[in-house]
C-alpha positions in Angstrom: 25.1 101.8 54.0 24.7 105.0 56.4 27.6 104.2 58.6 30.1 107.1 57.4 30.7 110.3 59.7 31.9 113.5 58.9 34.0 115.5 61.5 34.5 119.1 61.6 37.3 121.4 62.7 37.7 125.1 62.1 40.3 127.9 62.9 40.7 131.6 62.0 42.6 131.8 58.7 46.3 132.2 59.1 46.5 130.7 62.7 47.6 127.5 64.0 44.9 126.5 66.6 42.1 124.4 65.5 38.7 124.1 67.3 36.2 121.3 67.1 32.7 121.9 65.7 29.7 119.4 65.8 30.1 116.5 63.2 27.8 116.9 60.3 24.4 115.5 60.2 23.3 113.0 57.8 20.4 114.2 55.5 18.0 111.2 54.7 16.2 112.0 51.5 13.1 109.9 52.6 12.6 112.1 55.6 12.3 115.4 53.6 9.0 116.6 52.6 8.1 118.5 49.5 11.8 118.7 48.2 13.8 116.4 46.4 17.5 116.0 47.9 20.4 113.9 47.3 21.9 111.8 50.2 24.3 114.3 51.8 25.7 115.7 55.1 24.9 119.1 56.3 25.6 121.2 59.5 26.5 124.5 61.0 29.6 126.0 63.0 28.4 128.2 65.7 30.1 131.0 67.8 32.0 132.5 65.0 32.9 136.2 64.4 31.2 138.3 61.7 33.2 139.3 58.8 36.1 136.8 59.4 37.9 134.4 57.3 38.0 130.8 58.4 39.7 127.5 57.4 37.2 124.6 57.8 38.4 120.9 57.7 35.9 118.2 56.9 37.0 114.7 57.8 34.9 111.9 56.2 35.4 108.7 57.8 33.9 105.4 56.4 34.5 102.2 58.0 34.2 100.5 54.6 36.9 102.5 53.1 36.9 105.8 51.1 37.9 108.0 53.9 39.2 111.6 53.0 39.8 115.1 54.3 38.8 118.2 52.7 40.2 121.8 53.5 37.9 124.7 52.7 38.3 128.5 52.9 35.1 130.3 54.1 34.2 133.7 55.6 31.2 134.9 57.6 29.1 137.7 56.8 29.6 141.1 58.2 27.0 142.4 60.4 24.2 144.5 58.8 24.9 148.2 58.4 22.5 151.0 58.3 22.2 153.2 55.0 25.1 155.3 54.2 22.7 157.9 52.8 19.5 157.7 54.8 16.3 159.4 54.4 14.4 159.7 57.6 10.5 158.9 57.2 8.0 159.2 60.2 5.1 156.9 60.3 2.1 155.9 62.5 -0.9 153.6 62.3 -2.7 155.8 60.0 0.0 156.4 57.1 2.4 153.5 57.6 1.1 151.7 54.3 1.3 154.9 52.4 5.2 155.2 53.6 5.7 151.7 52.4 4.2 152.4 49.1 6.5 155.4 48.5 9.8 153.6 50.0 12.9 153.8 48.2 16.4 152.7 49.0 17.9 154.4 52.1 14.6 154.9 53.8 14.6 154.8 57.5 11.0 154.3 58.3 10.3 155.0 61.9 7.2 154.0 63.5 5.6 155.9 66.3 4.4 154.2 69.3 0.8 152.7 68.9 -1.3 149.7 67.8 -0.9 148.9 64.3 -4.0 146.6 63.3 -3.6 146.6 59.3 -2.0 143.9 57.1 0.9 145.7 55.7 2.9 145.1 52.2 6.5 146.5 51.2 6.9 145.9 47.3 10.2 148.1 47.1 13.8 146.8 47.6 16.7 148.6 49.0 20.4 148.2 47.9 23.4 146.6 49.8 24.6 150.1 50.7 21.3 151.7 51.2 18.8 149.0 52.5 15.2 150.0 53.4 14.7 150.0 57.1 11.5 149.6 59.0 12.2 150.5 62.7 9.9 150.9 65.7 10.5 153.7 68.0 10.3 151.1 70.8 10.0 147.5 70.6 7.5 147.1 73.4 5.4 150.2 72.3 5.2 149.6 68.6 2.7 146.8 68.6 1.2 145.0 65.5 -2.0 143.3 66.7 -3.5 140.7 64.2 -6.8 140.8 66.3 -6.5 137.0 66.2 -6.7 136.4 62.4 -6.2 132.8 61.4 -5.1 133.5 57.8 -3.1 136.5 57.6 0.5 138.1 57.2 1.1 141.3 59.3 3.9 142.4 57.5 4.5 141.0 53.9 7.9 142.0 52.4 7.7 141.3 48.7 11.1 142.5 47.6 14.5 141.5 46.0 16.3 142.3 49.2 18.3 144.6 51.3 15.5 145.2 53.8 15.7 145.5 57.7 13.0 145.3 60.2 13.5 145.9 63.8 12.1 146.9 67.3 8.6 145.7 66.6 6.2 143.5 68.8 3.9 141.2 66.7 1.0 139.6 68.3 -2.3 137.5 67.8 -1.8 136.4 64.1 -1.3 133.5 62.0 2.2 134.9 60.5 4.0 138.0 61.7 6.5 138.4 58.8 6.7 136.9 55.1 9.7 137.2 53.2 8.7 136.6 49.6 10.9 137.1 46.7 12.5 135.2 43.8 16.2 135.4 44.5 15.9 137.9 47.2 18.7 138.2 49.7 20.0 140.3 52.6 17.0 140.5 54.9 17.5 141.5 58.6 15.1 140.8 61.3 16.4 142.1 64.8 15.0 143.2 68.2 11.7 141.6 67.1 9.1 140.1 69.6 6.4 137.7 68.7 3.4 136.7 70.9 0.7 134.2 70.1 2.0 133.8 66.6 2.2 130.4 65.5 4.5 131.1 62.4 6.6 134.3 63.3 8.4 134.2 60.2 7.8 132.7 56.8 10.1 133.0 54.0 10.1 131.8 50.4 12.8 131.8 47.7 14.9 134.1 49.8 18.8 133.8 50.8 21.0 135.3 53.6 18.6 136.2 56.3 19.9 137.6 59.7 17.8 137.1 62.8 19.1 138.5 65.7 18.3 139.9 69.4 14.7 138.6 69.1 12.2 137.0 71.0 9.4 134.4 69.9 7.0 133.3 72.5 
């Protein structure tokens, strides 16, 4: 009858001090579009440290009976790391797609300052120790301009994962970045800025996406 609640506490593993997190949110299947979900609770714990082990306590309380407490052991992901064996590649508006076509694990593709008006696609994948990095020389001077396109993706990453994109401004397009891969994981988008982009990031069939230090206007 939807009157149960789930309270959450957490602590660093091996310590005694518990901290309260926000209660879990009830997911109502009738309000979820395009997907079939079971009745459930869901939520997030914020302000955690990367690469850290935690104990999580879930206290389910039902006024009608059946209350219980669950203790879970969980860990947070570590901060994304640069390739251990980097290969530096320089690119500019005239040869960026060629650099993407030739990309391989460990590549650090550095984009020169300028206006990039093309629609670019990366089909290569990195590895956990040697991701592919697409990095602007300076976020405010490496600008992907979609020229007000209404059906477009400025940077399409069709990859199984381990790709990092950082220090780029996207503007004036329908979508800035699309992550599209069956069972893809470990994508990093950081120090990104988007302006006049209704859908800055679109992801499909991917897991473990880190979005950090970015501005979406």
